[in-house]
VOGU-3710 file (C-alpha; in Angstrom, 3 decimals, decimal comma):
1> xxxxxxxxxx> 138,725/146,767/141,888  140,323/143,369/141,447  139,255/142,374/144,971  135,690/143,587/144,334  135,547/141,683/141,001  136,787/138,434/142,567  134,412/138,739/145,522  131,507/139,518/143,194  132,281/136,603/140,905  132,756/134,203/143,798
11> xxxxxxxxxx> 129,141/133,051/144,344  128,554/132,655/140,598  131,722/130,665/140,180  130,832/128,530/143,206  127,333/127,881/141,790  128,820/126,868/138,467  131,267/124,586/140,216  128,504/123,074/142,361  126,373/122,376/139,273  129,282/120,738/137,486
21> xxxxxxxxxx> 129,981/118,582/140,540  126,313/117,568/140,798  126,114/116,609/137,122  129,387/114,711/137,294  128,243/112,638/140,294  124,876/112,074/138,577  126,572/110,758/135,443  128,686/108,430/137,588  125,514/107,191/139,294  126,837/108,444/142,666
31> xxxxxxxxxx> 123,403/109,604/143,800  124,323/110,105/147,449  126,687/112,967/146,605  124,601/114,243/143,688  121,535/114,627/145,956  123,365/116,930/148,315  124,567/119,190/145,501  121,175/119,270/143,713  119,504/120,139/147,039  121,842/123,115/147,475
41> xxxxxxxxxx> 121,293/124,265/143,883  117,493/124,163/144,256  117,780/125,971/147,581  119,479/128,873/145,758  116,954/129,066/142,895  114,633/126,919/140,770  116,249/124,654/138,175  114,025/122,225/136,263  116,805/119,813/135,243  118,234/119,789/138,759
51> xxxxxxxxxx> 114,760/118,947/140,119  114,335/116,067/137,678  117,787/114,644/138,433  117,121/115,040/142,162  113,937/112,984/141,794  115,756/110,294/139,795  118,350/109,933/142,559  115,667/109,796/145,269  113,978/106,873/143,490  117,285/105,035/143,041
61> xxxxxxxxxx> 118,226/105,482/146,703  114,654/105,136/148,002  115,275/108,098/150,336  111,547/108,900/150,435  111,290/110,628/153,823  114,084/113,166/153,330  112,792/113,950/149,841  109,268/114,665/151,128  110,687/117,002/153,745  112,718/118,729/151,047
71> xxxxxxxxxx> 109,661/119,179/148,764  107,592/120,585/151,643  110,314/123,091/152,417  110,673/124,138/148,760  106,901/124,573/148,307  106,907/126,910/151,311  110,029/128,858/150,310  109,504/128,954/146,515  105,743/129,367/146,033  106,157/130,617/142,463
81> xxxxxxxxxx> 107,448/127,179/141,435  105,347/125,084/143,811  103,566/123,378/140,888  106,870/121,770/139,841  107,552/120,526/143,357  104,031/119,105/143,744  104,479/117,261/140,451  107,876/115,878/141,517  106,370/114,835/144,850  103,557/113,056/143,046
91> xxxxxxxxxx> 106,078/111,202/140,867  107,891/110,187/144,076  104,673/108,723/145,522  103,903/106,992/142,228  107,317/105,307/142,384  106,387/103,981/145,846  103,146/102,527/144,468  100,999/105,091/146,292  98,801/105,988/143,321  96,017/107,716/145,275
101> xxxxxxxxxx> 98,437/109,931/147,178  100,265/110,656/143,919  97,004/111,767/142,268  96,406/114,248/145,107  99,837/115,802/144,540  99,265/115,944/140,775  95,966/117,704/141,440  97,735/120,190/143,711  100,292/120,754/140,987  97,516/121,752/138,573
111> xxxxxxxxxx> 95,854/123,979/141,173  99,150/125,741/141,868  99,359/126,896/138,232  96,296/129,052/138,899  94,915/130,714/135,775  98,216/130,937/133,932  97,776/129,149/130,605  101,519/129,086/129,913  102,134/127,186/133,145  99,286/124,772/132,342
121> xxxxxxxxxx> 100,973/123,981/129,060  104,419/123,553/130,636  103,085/121,265/133,332  101,118/119,261/130,740  104,276/118,631/128,709  106,083/117,604/131,892  103,301/115,120/132,687  103,672/113,685/129,186  107,435/113,360/129,575  106,831/111,451/132,838
131> xxxxxxxxxx> 104,352/109,090/131,154  101,315/110,637/132,834  99,092/111,365/129,788  95,868/111,494/131,862  97,181/114,427/133,903  98,566/116,042/130,759  95,071/115,885/129,269  93,594/117,451/132,438  96,108/120,312/132,242  95,380/121,029/128,572
141> xxxxxxxxxx> 91,602/120,931/129,121  91,851/123,258/132,150  93,808/125,717/129,994  91,017/125,593/127,398  88,382/126,283/130,029  90,283/129,266/131,425  90,945/130,698/127,937  87,393/129,855/126,758  88,892/128,507/123,524  88,150/125,001/122,267
151> xxxxxxxxxx> 90,829/125,298/119,586  93,680/125,594/122,087  96,419/122,913/122,132  94,691/120,707/119,547  97,832/119,006/118,236  99,159/118,474/121,760  95,847/116,984/122,862  95,736/114,758/119,785  99,128/113,330/120,777  97,940/112,913/124,368
161> xxxxxxxxxx> 94,790/111,076/123,297  97,006/108,789/121,217  98,989/107,973/124,366  95,717/107,367/126,237  94,536/105,021/123,458  91,502/107,171/122,682  91,625/107,190/118,855  88,197/108,774/118,366  89,154/111,881/120,370  92,577/111,957/118,747
171> xxxxxxxxxx> 91,019/111,991/115,272  88,451/114,616/116,314  91,180/116,973/117,523  93,212/116,565/114,336  90,234/117,054/112,034  89,097/120,099/113,973  92,591/121,575/113,691  92,760/120,740/109,970  89,449/122,355/109,067  90,214/125,435/111,176
181> xxxxxxxxxx> 93,642/126,109/109,671  93,293/124,137/106,379  96,667/122,578/107,155  96,536/119,154/105,520  100,287/118,499/105,726  100,489/118,613/109,534  97,347/116,487/109,926  98,557/113,933/107,365  101,941/113,673/109,044  100,405/113,055/112,480
191> xxxxxxxxxx> 97,804/110,613/111,172  100,536/108,664/109,407  102,331/108,268/112,722  99,232/107,631/114,817  96,940/105,390/112,716  99,135/102,341/112,315  96,756/99,988/114,073  94,187/98,475/111,705  91,245/99,370/113,979  92,408/102,985/114,094
201> xxxxxxxxxx> 92,663/103,029/110,303  89,139/101,687/109,930  87,878/104,253/112,443  89,573/107,119/110,581  87,964/106,051/107,314  84,523/105,812/108,945  84,874/109,231/110,615  85,920/110,857/107,340  82,984/109,367/105,441  80,620/110,609/108,182
211> xxxxxxxxxx> 82,146/114,107/108,026  81,813/114,213/104,235  78,106/113,323/104,524  77,478/115,976/107,185  79,627/118,702/105,595  79,577/118,118/101,813  81,000/121,578/101,052  84,045/121,162/103,299  86,690/119,915/100,840  89,222/119,265/103,589
221> xxxxxxxxxx> 87,587/115,958/104,526  87,595/114,753/100,911  91,228/115,781/100,538  92,187/113,859/103,652  90,208/110,779/102,669  91,823/110,732/99,219  95,262/111,025/100,803  94,422/108,232/103,257  93,175/105,919/100,478  96,268/106,562/98,398
231> xxxxxxxxxx> 98,416/105,690/101,428  96,523/102,395/101,612  96,947/101,997/97,825  93,164/101,817/97,451  93,161/103,836/94,248  89,614/102,955/93,226  88,126/104,501/96,385  90,402/107,517/95,895  89,039/107,784/92,327  85,447/107,923/93,591
241> xxxxxxxxxx> 86,307/110,752/95,995  88,440/112,627/93,476  85,674/112,400/90,899  83,228/113,979/93,353  85,701/116,794/94,090  86,307/117,313/90,382  82,601/117,943/89,761  82,077/120,077/92,865  85,125/122,324/92,635  85,647/122,375/88,835
251> xxxxxxxxxx> 89,213/121,013/88,747  88,810/120,229/85,006  90,293/116,755/85,435  93,845/117,825/86,373  93,894/116,068/89,746  92,166/113,021/88,313  94,845/112,739/85,662  97,545/112,692/88,373  95,622/109,984/90,226  95,361/107,945/87,027
261> xxxxxxxxxx> 99,130/108,124/86,531  99,687/107,160/90,176  97,362/104,147/89,785  99,265/103,119/86,664  102,643/103,406/88,416  101,308/101,193/91,229  100,048/98,620/88,728  96,370/99,187/89,528  95,527/99,040/85,845  91,756/98,684/86,323
271> xxxxxxxxxx> 91,513/101,966/88,233  93,860/103,702/85,779  91,595/102,647/82,893  88,542/103,945/84,796  90,183/107,317/85,505  91,365/107,946/81,937  88,090/106,742/80,419  86,264/109,208/82,682  88,515/112,061/81,529  87,959/111,160/77,861
281> xxxxxxxxxx> 84,182/111,121/78,356  83,896/114,238/80,556  86,414/116,501/78,804  86,322/115,680/75,060  87,431/119,213/74,219  89,859/119,729/77,084  93,641/119,935/76,945  93,951/116,558/78,661  91,849/114,722/76,064  94,616/113,506/73,678
291> xxxxxxxxxx> 96,917/112,209/76,409  94,028/110,770/78,457  92,828/108,934/75,366  96,287/107,434/74,841  96,802/106,616/78,536  93,433/104,825/78,669  94,619/102,503/75,889  98,088/102,184/77,421  96,579/101,212/80,797  94,587/98,475/79,040
301> xxxxxxxxxx> 97,780/97,418/77,306  99,572/97,014/80,646  96,574/95,098/81,974  96,669/92,722/79,001  100,449/92,242/79,184  100,265/91,414/82,903  97,373/88,929/82,660  98,665/85,471/81,807  98,365/83,887/79,379  98,380/86,924/77,109
311> xxxxxxxxxx> 95,546/86,650/74,600  96,260/87,528/70,982  92,663/88,715/70,518  93,124/91,297/73,313  96,304/92,580/71,654  94,383/92,969/68,387  91,770/95,091/70,221  94,528/97,311/71,578  96,032/97,791/68,125  92,597/98,741/66,768
321> xxxxxxxxxx> 92,098/101,296/69,561  95,517/102,827/68,909  94,760/103,008/65,185  91,453/104,771/65,886  93,348/107,307/68,007  95,836/107,939/65,161  92,977/108,282/62,652  91,267/110,842/64,884  94,279/112,952/65,903  96,738/112,313/63,064
331> xxxxxxxxxx> 100,478/111,609/63,240  102,017/114,352/65,389  103,771/114,931/68,705  100,560/114,068/70,569  100,339/110,589/69,019  103,936/109,464/68,458  103,943/107,552/71,785  100,831/105,684/70,642  102,601/104,724/67,413  105,600/103,529/69,400
341> xxxxxxxxxx> 103,311/101,305/71,492  101,742/99,921/68,312  105,196/98,963/67,037  106,161/97,025/70,174  102,779/95,243/70,302  103,167/94,134/66,674  106,701/92,899/67,369  106,355/91,163/70,718  102,804/89,770/70,538  101,852/89,561/66,850
351> xxxxxxxxxx> 105,294/88,503/65,493  104,898/91,092/62,715  108,452/92,426/62,772  108,280/94,034/59,341  105,276/96,161/60,288  106,798/97,040/63,666  110,037/98,263/62,061  108,119/100,278/59,451  106,067/102,000/62,188  109,179/102,801/64,232
361> xxxxxxxxxx> 111,044/104,241/61,250  108,093/106,488/60,414  107,647/107,616/64,011  111,362/108,380/64,370  110,971/110,734/61,410  107,819/112,311/62,903  109,456/112,866/66,296  112,959/113,750/65,108  112,933/117,021/67,056  112,652/115,044/70,324
371> xxxxxxxxxx> 116,082/113,484/70,898  115,056/111,368/73,902  112,000/110,021/72,116  114,049/109,081/69,031  116,568/107,203/71,181  113,783/105,339/72,996  112,455/104,242/69,613  115,954/103,106/68,660  116,108/100,922/71,773  112,791/99,385/70,702
381> xxxxxxxxxx> 114,219/98,880/67,219  117,241/97,095/68,699  114,920/94,806/70,670  112,994/93,952/67,498  116,197/93,038/65,648  117,067/90,782/68,591  113,605/89,202/68,352  114,299/88,537/64,663  117,582/86,824/65,522  119,830/89,661/64,300
391> xxxxxxxxxx> 122,022/90,386/67,360  124,661/92,354/65,438  122,075/94,835/64,156  120,639/95,105/67,674  124,066/95,766/69,212  124,828/98,435/66,606  121,658/100,352/67,446  122,140/99,991/71,208  125,666/101,400/70,797  124,294/104,402/68,876
401> xxxxxxxxxx> 122,046/105,237/71,829  124,965/104,734/74,258  126,946/107,406/72,408  123,962/109,718/71,973  122,928/109,517/75,646  126,326/109,148/77,323  126,049/109,663/81,131  122,244/109,762/80,927  119,621/107,202/81,971  118,882/106,138/78,386
411> xxxxxxxxxx> 122,601/105,660/77,812  122,794/103,350/80,850  119,719/101,479/79,610  121,363/100,982/76,202  124,549/99,751/77,903  122,494/97,284/79,980  120,820/95,918/76,847  124,196/95,490/75,198  125,414/93,636/78,306  122,386/91,328/78,126
421> xxxxxxxxxx> 123,096/90,785/74,443  126,647/89,654/75,282  125,108/87,377/77,931  122,662/85,852/75,438  125,589/85,206/73,053  127,589/83,479/75,791  130,186/86,272/76,035  130,095/86,174/79,829  133,363/87,911/80,632  132,511/90,822/78,346
431> xxxxxxxxxx> 128,948/91,003/79,730  130,222/91,043/83,317  132,723/93,837/82,665  129,888/96,046/81,373  127,548/95,025/84,198  130,138/95,860/86,853  130,268/99,412/85,504  126,467/99,605/85,557  126,315/98,607/89,237  127,080/102,284/89,920
441> xxxxxxxxxx> 124,364/103,549/87,573  122,279/106,518/88,683  118,983/104,616/88,729  118,372/101,901/91,304  116,485/99,708/88,816  119,360/99,567/86,335  121,937/99,093/89,104  119,875/96,238/90,635  119,402/94,494/87,265  123,109/94,809/86,542
451> xxxxxxxxxx> 124,055/93,483/89,971  121,697/90,472/89,722  122,953/89,418/86,299  126,588/90,013/87,285  126,157/87,767/90,359  124,479/85,073/88,253  127,408/85,068/85,835  130,021/85,157/88,617  128,397/82,276/90,548  127,969/80,005/87,537
461> xxxxxxxxxx> 130,990/80,485/85,282  134,491/79,142/85,632  133,092/75,836/86,941  134,033/73,986/83,762  136,245/74,891/80,834  133,406/75,317/78,312  130,842/76,963/80,633  128,269/74,816/78,847  125,558/74,986/81,504  125,623/78,782/81,629
471> xxxxxxxxxx> 125,505/79,009/77,828  122,486/76,742/77,663  120,758/78,677/80,452  121,376/82,068/78,804  120,037/80,652/75,551  116,769/79,812/77,345  116,560/83,416/78,571  116,946/84,550/74,945  114,089/82,244/73,923  111,917/83,815/76,619
481> xxxxxxxxxx> 112,854/87,308/75,448  111,700/86,219/71,998  108,374/84,985/73,472  109,177/81,361/72,602  107,854/80,078/75,923  106,961/76,510/74,924  110,363/75,975/73,337  111,951/77,429/76,499  109,961/75,049/78,722  111,142/72,014/76,738
491> xxxxxxxxxx> 114,762/73,145/77,052  114,402/73,875/80,784  113,062/70,349/81,400  116,181/68,947/79,767  118,414/71,247/81,803  116,766/70,128/85,066  117,793/66,541/84,360  121,179/67,395/82,906  122,308/69,774/85,672  120,693/68,395/88,850
501> xxxxxxxxxx> 123,832/69,014/90,925  125,012/72,177/89,230  124,985/75,597/90,961  122,388/76,676/88,369  119,846/74,024/89,403  117,857/76,383/91,681  117,843/79,114/89,010  116,608/76,583/86,434  113,696/75,549/88,693  112,830/79,196/89,408
511> xxxxxxxxxx> 112,857/80,161/85,723  110,765/77,085/84,857  108,146/77,969/87,490  107,895/81,580/86,314  107,569/80,514/82,683  104,749/78,106/83,557  102,962/80,927/85,411  103,159/83,103/82,299  101,486/80,262/80,421  98,853/80,033/83,196
521> xxxxxxxxxx> 100,014/76,459/83,837  99,942/76,927/87,588  99,913/73,269/88,649  103,245/72,740/86,882  104,532/76,020/88,317  103,629/74,883/91,859  105,389/71,556/91,328  108,653/73,302/90,394  108,357/75,793/93,255  107,843/72,984/95,789
531> xxxxxxxxxx> 110,923/71,189/94,506  112,914/74,431/94,659  111,783/75,118/98,223  112,436/71,569/99,432  115,941/71,393/97,956  117,102/75,011/98,230  114,968/76,608/100,958  118,048/77,892/102,774  119,481/79,537/99,644  118,784/82,928/98,121
541> xxxxxxxxxx> 115,597/81,884/96,274  113,982/80,144/99,273  111,757/83,055/100,309  110,901/83,830/96,669  109,655/80,266/96,169  107,628/80,205/99,406  106,011/83,588/98,782  105,109/82,660/95,191  103,574/79,352/96,327  101,490/81,193/98,919
551> xxxxxxxxxx> 100,277/83,651/96,259  99,344/80,827/93,903  97,344/79,135/96,662  95,579/82,406/97,406  94,956/83,705/93,870  94,825/80,659/91,581  93,886/77,626/93,676  91,640/79,410/96,200  93,305/77,382/98,943  92,969/79,851/101,804
561> xxxxxxxxxx> 94,275/77,624/104,608  97,401/76,556/102,737  98,102/80,153/101,686  97,826/81,359/105,294  100,113/78,590/106,466  102,759/79,525/103,877  102,573/83,261/104,558  103,004/82,578/108,283  105,934/80,239/107,574  107,594/83,002/105,543
571> xxxxxxxxxx> 107,162/85,512/108,386  108,742/83,115/110,867  111,475/81,612/108,703  112,571/84,673/106,678  112,093/87,764/108,930  114,499/89,770/106,765  112,791/88,971/103,448  111,596/91,777/101,172  108,241/89,963/101,055  107,546/90,252/104,806
581> xxxxxxxxxx> 105,314/93,359/104,664  103,157/92,043/101,813  103,020/88,539/103,313  101,778/89,964/106,627  99,111/92,032/104,849  97,904/89,038/102,818  97,890/86,795/105,888  95,698/89,254/107,813  93,363/89,638/104,859  92,928/85,864/104,618
591> xxxxxx> 92,358/85,664/108,370  89,542/88,189/108,070  91,180/91,211/109,688  90,192/94,705/108,560  92,962/95,676/106,132  92,795/98,952/104,208
//
């Protein structure tokens, strides 16, 4: 029995050993020996990997004649796998530059698969792996013809058309697949990978609009177009499509509300206002009415606060709109956020601290069942005390929230505000110790803010015994927090002269430029940015200064040529900058490219 077992296992063991030897020689790039072993293996039975490795070695050794003889022999002896050998033979001829002869072998490979759809698919994937997308396409289309099914291999063909640079056919296959199976996720994923070229993006948008016109009741095309426009951050166009879907399919504004919030998060305040205004008008008795009414005003508030200089008259309009909302809906859980917004507007833009505090105290009472809301109001209250010049009161309230929200985001936010308060007071060592803890905060925004301020303190303290420069600089930041911009500008001018050779000099120029921009004094802002870039272009704020100058030329001075020049300079000089993607987009837009 032992003898029989050993004799029976012999050929299998030998085959295993031969395969191991072949692979080992192949890995060592010893193709002469590997070829012999792979030839023996294929002579015993078909092996796809062995065939591919055999072909690789033939090309490396240029042993064309012996390989052709081998393929002929295998086609004769192993007819069931002849399609693989014809394909490998064609690849061999392609490597010799004999394209016409290669095409004949590829054609024979397809013919050898007969009417077997599974073999057509396998051979198509092999063509793709060998960078022969044209023959892959032919194989897939032949399979369709045999099966008499136009929906066969749609995703595979879409990928193949992408490789053939035929975007129209690629898009057609994907849209056909999407409408047939209503599978938006797969189509979106593939389109995201495939439509990176701007011409392809424009073509996709055009095709989708055409489909929507021809098939108005097929919601899939609208869904895909909305997704595409959101990817491009074109929220207004997405709003137009979503509004049409809302009317047609009776979504009762739910999807529109989500789009409005997304627009707001992406700082497209104009679109957000349009979405929420539409919801207020169309659904005055719906569940979304109260919050849509508030979000419409809040979106306008964000628009006003981010348009410099901020106009007092616009803030007064916002306060009136909030008051009308309170009058209509009363003071309750649906309106407490509106009251909170009223308080901060009165404090930061109307300098009416007394009224702001009174509103916050009343709203804390109204929302006392909502712990998080109450603590947010307390943070606002702390800010108002700081605006009034009462840092001790502010710190006390921040500390209350720290204890109440320990290990939560609001607790970290309170700790960050206390750290900034120590910074404003010139208590740099204490501020830095708190900031270093916050570097590990759960939210990226808080961690980044903490890290930036910690680095600023570390880089600019300990340079003199009194740390005078840093104290004066932090005092300017307090003035800016208190909205005393003109007073801050006067102080910054003095600091520029006083600390020309100090490590803070670039930070002083940067803060001056940003303050001028908030005052809409863009000529002065540009002057400071130019000086910053000329003197400190190789330092950490170099790319910030260049990008901001380019934006000013584009948006404020309408100097297209200079803006393009600066965006291009940024791309070349600072390839690792966080502004690269946006700079490239703006450059192409100014050049006249199609940018979605």
